[in-house]
C-alpha positions as CSV (number, residue, x, y, z in Angstrom):
1,X,174.1,40.7,-191.1
2,X,175.2,40.1,-187.3
3,X,177.4,37.1,-186.7
4,X,174.9,35.8,-184.1
5,X,177.6,33.4,-182.6
6,X,176.9,32.2,-179.5
7,X,180.2,34.1,-178.1
8,X,179.5,37.1,-179.0
9,X,175.8,37.4,-177.5
10,X,175.0,37.9,-174.1
11,X,171.7,38.7,-171.7
12,X,172.4,42.1,-169.2
13,X,170.3,42.1,-166.3
14,X,168.1,44.6,-167.5
15,X,166.6,42.5,-169.9
16,X,168.9,43.7,-173.4
17,X,170.4,41.0,-175.3
18,X,173.9,42.7,-176.2
19,X,176.3,41.9,-179.3
20,X,179.6,42.4,-179.5
21,X,181.3,42.4,-182.9
22,X,185.0,42.0,-181.1
23,X,184.7,38.3,-179.2
24,X,188.1,39.2,-178.0
25,X,186.4,42.6,-176.5
26,X,185.4,42.0,-172.7
27,X,182.5,44.4,-173.1
28,X,178.9,44.1,-173.8
29,X,178.7,45.9,-176.8
30,X,175.9,47.3,-178.4
31,X,171.8,45.8,-177.7
32,X,170.2,44.3,-180.3
33,X,167.5,43.7,-178.9
34,X,164.8,43.2,-175.3
35,X,163.1,40.0,-173.7
36,X,159.7,40.1,-173.3
37,X,156.7,38.3,-172.0
38,X,156.3,35.0,-173.8
39,X,154.4,32.1,-173.6
40,X,155.9,30.7,-170.0
41,X,158.2,32.3,-167.6
42,X,160.9,30.5,-168.9
43,X,160.0,31.0,-172.3
44,X,160.6,34.7,-173.2
45,X,160.2,36.3,-176.1
46,X,162.0,38.8,-178.3
47,X,162.0,42.5,-179.7
48,X,164.6,43.6,-181.8
49,X,165.2,47.3,-181.0
50,X,163.8,50.1,-184.0
51,X,167.5,51.2,-183.7
52,X,169.1,48.1,-185.1
53,X,170.7,48.9,-189.1
54,X,169.5,45.9,-190.7
55,X,167.3,45.5,-193.3
56,X,163.8,44.3,-193.4
57,X,164.2,41.9,-194.8
58,X,167.1,40.5,-192.2
59,X,165.0,41.5,-189.8
60,X,163.0,38.4,-188.9
61,X,165.7,36.2,-189.6
62,X,167.3,38.1,-186.6
63,X,164.5,37.9,-184.3
64,X,164.6,33.8,-185.0
65,X,168.3,33.8,-184.5
66,X,168.1,35.6,-181.2
67,X,164.7,33.4,-179.8
68,X,167.3,30.6,-180.6
69,X,170.5,31.8,-178.8
70,X,167.8,33.0,-175.2
71,X,166.3,29.5,-175.5
72,X,170.0,28.0,-175.5
73,X,171.0,30.1,-172.8
74,X,168.4,29.6,-170.4
75,X,168.4,25.9,-170.7
76,X,172.3,26.0,-169.9
77,X,172.3,28.9,-166.8
78,X,168.7,26.7,-165.4
79,X,169.7,23.3,-167.0
80,X,168.6,21.1,-163.7
81,X,165.2,23.2,-163.3
82,X,164.2,23.1,-167.5
83,X,164.8,19.4,-167.1
84,X,162.2,19.1,-164.4
85,X,159.4,20.8,-166.9
86,X,160.1,17.9,-169.4
87,X,157.5,15.4,-168.4
88,X,158.2,12.8,-171.1
89,X,161.9,12.4,-169.7
90,X,160.6,11.7,-166.4
91,X,158.9,8.3,-164.5
92,X,155.1,8.8,-164.3
93,X,153.4,8.9,-160.6
94,X,154.7,10.8,-157.9
95,X,158.1,11.8,-159.2
96,X,156.3,13.3,-162.2
97,X,153.9,15.4,-159.7
98,X,156.8,16.3,-157.8
99,X,158.8,18.0,-160.7
100,X,155.9,19.5,-162.1
101,X,155.6,21.7,-159.1
102,X,159.4,21.9,-158.3
103,X,159.1,23.5,-162.2
104,X,156.4,25.6,-161.5
105,X,157.6,27.2,-158.7
106,X,161.2,28.3,-159.9
107,X,162.8,25.4,-158.0
108,X,162.5,26.0,-154.3
109,X,158.9,25.1,-152.8
110,X,158.0,24.3,-149.5
111,X,158.1,20.6,-148.4
112,X,154.5,20.8,-146.8
113,X,152.9,21.5,-150.0
114,X,154.0,18.7,-151.3
115,X,154.4,16.3,-148.2
116,X,151.9,14.1,-149.9
117,X,153.2,13.1,-152.7
118,X,156.5,12.7,-151.1
119,X,155.1,10.1,-148.7
120,X,154.1,7.9,-151.8
121,X,157.5,8.1,-153.2
122,X,159.7,4.5,-153.0
123,X,163.0,3.9,-153.2
124,X,163.7,4.1,-157.2
125,X,161.9,7.7,-156.7
126,X,163.6,9.2,-154.2
127,X,166.7,8.2,-156.7
128,X,164.9,9.6,-159.4
129,X,164.8,13.4,-157.9
130,X,168.4,12.8,-156.8
131,X,169.8,11.6,-160.2
132,X,167.5,15.5,-161.2
133,X,169.6,17.4,-158.2
134,X,166.5,17.8,-156.1
135,X,167.1,18.1,-152.5
136,X,164.5,16.7,-150.2
137,X,164.8,19.3,-147.3
138,X,163.0,18.9,-144.2
139,X,160.9,22.1,-144.6
140,X,162.5,23.4,-147.6
141,X,162.3,21.1,-151.3
142,X,164.7,22.8,-153.8
143,X,167.7,22.6,-156.3
144,X,171.1,23.6,-154.7
145,X,172.4,23.7,-158.4
146,X,170.6,26.8,-158.8
147,X,172.6,29.0,-155.6
148,X,174.9,29.9,-158.7
149,X,174.7,33.7,-159.5
150,X,174.2,33.5,-162.8
151,X,171.1,31.3,-161.9
152,X,170.1,34.0,-159.5
153,X,170.2,36.7,-161.5
154,X,168.5,34.9,-164.4
155,X,165.6,34.1,-162.7
156,X,165.0,37.2,-160.9
157,X,164.8,39.0,-164.8
158,X,162.2,36.1,-165.9
159,X,160.3,36.3,-162.8
160,X,160.1,40.4,-163.0
161,X,159.5,39.8,-166.9
162,X,156.7,37.0,-165.9
163,X,155.2,39.8,-163.6
164,X,155.6,43.0,-165.7
165,X,157.8,44.4,-162.6
166,X,161.0,46.5,-163.8
167,X,163.8,43.8,-165.3
168,X,166.7,45.7,-163.1
169,X,166.5,43.9,-160.4
170,X,167.7,43.7,-156.8
171,X,169.6,41.0,-156.4
172,X,171.9,40.5,-154.0
173,X,175.6,40.7,-154.5
174,X,177.6,37.2,-155.7
175,X,178.5,35.2,-152.8
176,X,175.8,37.4,-149.9
177,X,174.7,34.5,-147.7
178,X,172.1,36.9,-146.1
179,X,170.6,40.3,-146.4
180,X,168.6,42.8,-144.0
181,X,165.0,42.9,-145.3
182,X,163.9,45.6,-142.0
183,X,162.4,48.3,-143.0
184,X,162.8,47.5,-147.3
185,X,160.1,46.5,-149.5
186,X,160.2,43.2,-150.7
187,X,158.1,40.7,-152.6
188,X,158.4,37.1,-150.3
189,X,157.6,35.5,-153.6
190,X,160.7,36.9,-155.5
191,X,163.2,36.5,-152.6
192,X,162.0,32.7,-152.7
193,X,162.4,32.1,-156.6
194,X,165.8,33.8,-156.5
195,X,166.8,31.5,-153.6
196,X,166.7,33.6,-151.1
197,X,163.4,33.2,-149.1
198,X,162.6,35.3,-146.2
199,X,162.6,34.2,-142.3
200,X,162.2,36.8,-140.1
201,X,164.5,40.0,-140.6
202,X,166.6,38.8,-142.9
203,X,166.6,36.7,-146.9
204,X,168.9,33.8,-146.5
205,X,170.4,31.8,-149.3
206,X,168.6,28.3,-149.2
207,X,171.4,26.4,-149.1
208,X,172.6,27.8,-146.0
209,X,169.2,28.0,-144.7
210,X,169.2,24.4,-145.1
211,X,172.4,23.6,-143.4
212,X,170.9,25.5,-140.1
213,X,167.7,23.6,-140.4
214,X,168.9,20.4,-140.6
215,X,171.4,21.5,-137.6
216,X,168.3,22.1,-135.4
217,X,167.4,19.1,-136.4
218,X,170.0,16.4,-136.0
219,X,170.8,18.1,-132.6
220,X,166.9,18.1,-131.0
221,X,166.5,15.9,-128.3
222,X,163.0,15.5,-126.8
223,X,161.3,18.4,-129.3
224,X,164.1,20.7,-128.1
225,X,167.5,22.2,-129.1
226,X,169.7,24.8,-128.5
227,X,170.8,27.3,-130.5
228,X,174.3,27.0,-131.2
229,X,176.7,30.2,-132.6
230,X,177.7,28.6,-135.6
231,X,174.1,28.6,-136.7
232,X,174.6,33.0,-136.6
233,X,177.9,32.2,-138.4
234,X,176.4,30.6,-141.5
235,X,173.9,33.2,-141.7
236,X,176.2,36.2,-141.5
237,X,173.7,37.2,-138.5
238,X,173.7,38.6,-134.9
239,X,172.1,36.3,-131.9
240,X,169.0,38.4,-131.8
241,X,168.6,38.0,-135.7
242,X,169.4,34.3,-135.3
243,X,166.4,33.6,-132.7
244,X,163.9,36.0,-134.4
245,X,165.0,33.3,-138.0
246,X,164.3,30.3,-135.2
247,X,161.3,32.0,-134.6
248,X,160.4,32.7,-138.3
249,X,160.3,28.5,-138.5
250,X,157.5,27.9,-136.1
251,X,159.9,27.0,-133.2
252,X,159.7,28.4,-130.0
253,X,161.8,30.0,-127.7
254,X,161.5,28.5,-124.0
255,X,164.8,29.4,-122.2
256,X,167.4,32.1,-122.5
257,X,170.3,32.4,-120.4
258,X,170.6,36.2,-121.3
259,X,167.2,37.2,-120.0
260,X,168.0,35.4,-116.5
261,X,169.3,37.6,-113.4
262,X,172.9,37.7,-113.3
263,X,174.8,37.7,-110.3
264,X,176.9,40.3,-109.7
265,X,180.1,40.2,-110.1
266,X,182.9,40.5,-107.5
267,X,184.9,43.5,-106.7
268,X,188.5,43.5,-107.8
269,X,191.2,42.8,-105.8
270,X,192.9,45.6,-104.3
271,X,196.4,46.0,-106.9
272,X,199.8,45.2,-104.6
273,X,202.2,47.3,-105.7
274,X,204.8,44.8,-104.3
275,X,204.7,42.3,-106.4
276,X,206.5,43.1,-109.5
277,X,206.1,39.7,-111.7
278,X,204.3,40.4,-115.4
279,X,200.6,38.8,-115.1
280,X,199.2,36.0,-117.4
281,X,197.4,37.6,-120.2
282,X,193.8,37.1,-119.5
283,X,191.8,34.2,-120.9
284,X,189.5,34.6,-124.0
285,X,186.0,35.1,-123.0
286,X,183.8,32.0,-123.2
287,X,181.1,32.8,-125.7
288,X,177.3,33.0,-123.8
289,X,175.6,29.9,-123.9
290,X,172.3,30.0,-126.4
291,X,168.6,29.8,-125.7
292,X,166.9,26.6,-125.7
293,X,163.5,26.0,-128.6
294,X,160.8,24.2,-128.8
295,X,160.6,22.0,-132.0
296,X,158.1,22.9,-134.3
297,X,155.7,20.3,-134.6
298,X,154.6,18.9,-137.9
299,X,156.0,16.0,-140.0
300,X,160.0,17.1,-139.7
301,X,159.2,17.0,-135.7
302,X,157.6,13.5,-135.7
303,X,159.6,11.4,-138.4
304,X,163.2,12.8,-138.5
305,X,165.8,11.8,-136.5
306,X,169.2,13.1,-135.5
307,X,171.4,11.5,-137.3
308,X,174.2,11.8,-134.4
309,X,172.0,9.8,-132.4
310,X,172.0,7.3,-135.1
311,X,175.5,7.2,-135.0
312,X,176.1,7.2,-131.2
313,X,173.1,3.8,-131.2
314,X,175.3,2.0,-133.7
315,X,178.5,3.1,-131.8
316,X,177.1,1.7,-129.1
317,X,176.3,-1.8,-130.1
318,X,178.6,-4.5,-129.3
319,X,180.5,-6.1,-132.2
320,X,179.5,-9.6,-133.1
321,X,182.6,-10.5,-134.8
322,X,185.0,-9.2,-131.5
323,X,182.3,-10.7,-128.3
324,X,182.5,-13.9,-130.1
325,X,184.6,-16.3,-128.4
326,X,187.0,-17.7,-130.2
327,X,186.9,-20.8,-131.2
328,X,189.8,-23.6,-131.5
329,X,190.1,-25.0,-134.4
330,X,190.8,-28.5,-134.9
331,X,194.2,-29.3,-135.0
332,X,193.9,-27.4,-131.8
333,X,191.1,-29.7,-130.6
334,X,193.0,-32.7,-131.3
335,X,196.3,-32.0,-129.4
336,X,193.9,-31.6,-126.5
337,X,192.4,-34.4,-126.9
338,X,195.6,-36.4,-127.0
339,X,197.3,-37.9,-123.7
340,X,200.0,-35.3,-122.1
341,X,203.7,-37.4,-122.0
342,X,206.0,-35.7,-119.2
343,X,209.5,-37.4,-119.6
344,X,211.7,-37.0,-116.6
345,X,215.0,-38.2,-116.4
346,X,215.7,-41.0,-113.8
347,X,218.6,-40.9,-111.6
348,X,221.7,-42.9,-112.9
349,X,223.9,-44.8,-110.1
350,X,227.4,-45.4,-111.0
351,X,227.4,-48.8,-109.9
352,X,224.9,-49.9,-112.9
353,X,226.8,-48.4,-115.5
354,X,228.2,-51.4,-117.8
355,X,232.1,-50.2,-117.6
356,X,231.6,-50.8,-113.3
357,X,229.7,-54.3,-114.2
358,X,233.4,-55.4,-116.1
359,X,235.2,-54.0,-113.8
360,X,234.2,-56.4,-111.2
361,X,234.4,-59.0,-113.5
362,X,237.5,-59.0,-114.4
363,X,238.5,-58.8,-110.8
364,X,236.9,-62.2,-110.4
365,X,238.7,-63.8,-113.2
366,X,242.0,-62.5,-111.8
367,X,241.1,-63.7,-108.5
368,X,240.7,-67.1,-109.6
């Protein structure tokens, strides 16, 4: 009988369940079974390979053991997603309804699809979703913990299994922020499920995409914002790709300095052969000014306020504690009410001294 300890079993990207008899061996070992479509996308079944050398009476027991391992494996790798499916552990009302929709969407959903439910959330409801590691972004609602490579690969496998596709899914390499999708055949739903939704020419990892989205809304003023170089750096994209991504989000480019006619550069001055002093190195070239966009109209446009502006407003408010005049305490007040006494030493006349008076009396008595 096979030792079905969890440390000796692994799930390959092609859907095979592998068994390694030597726990110290890093290689996956021998294939025992393959996953097959089950009752739900997160509940696949197991089919034992005919080549597995076990007796007929042991095959059923091995299948049961592998099913239990697979269920535990999915619950571990996709723990926050699996938790959203446990309705009995989630408060009733909009929190439970939102959790159910995120669970059905494999951990990522467009906010506009559940905006009505989000509007019903109170403080406790939002706290309950945060406790379940749900992020309510301005455009997308998702679970950041599912961006880990193991979770991405497992979701890709389960999605393709449920959709009847090839199980050897082509997932982005670990750590890649975005992928160029132009000229490639891809399923937008698959990209969204694995956490790389497609905007414009690129599939973008959801956490970095959310970072750009928040930067857009935080820096928007009067319904407009200017693209930033760090946005392209976050996405690992060129500026044209960044503009295409922003337009795919629904923002409209209204001004691009690069498209304006540029003034002719002055002719360089003739070099002086007499001056042999070394010239200073040229200054680093300044980054070009980027395009300005009109913000997409919608809930995020109406309700979201730039966090930077809030901070500036708070900083610009007068500090009541420092602006209040210092009130005198009781001791100081008492001192102010008392009359001021100024002592001045009067000038002393030597003739008025008691010694001078005694001397005068002696002279008078001696004369008598």
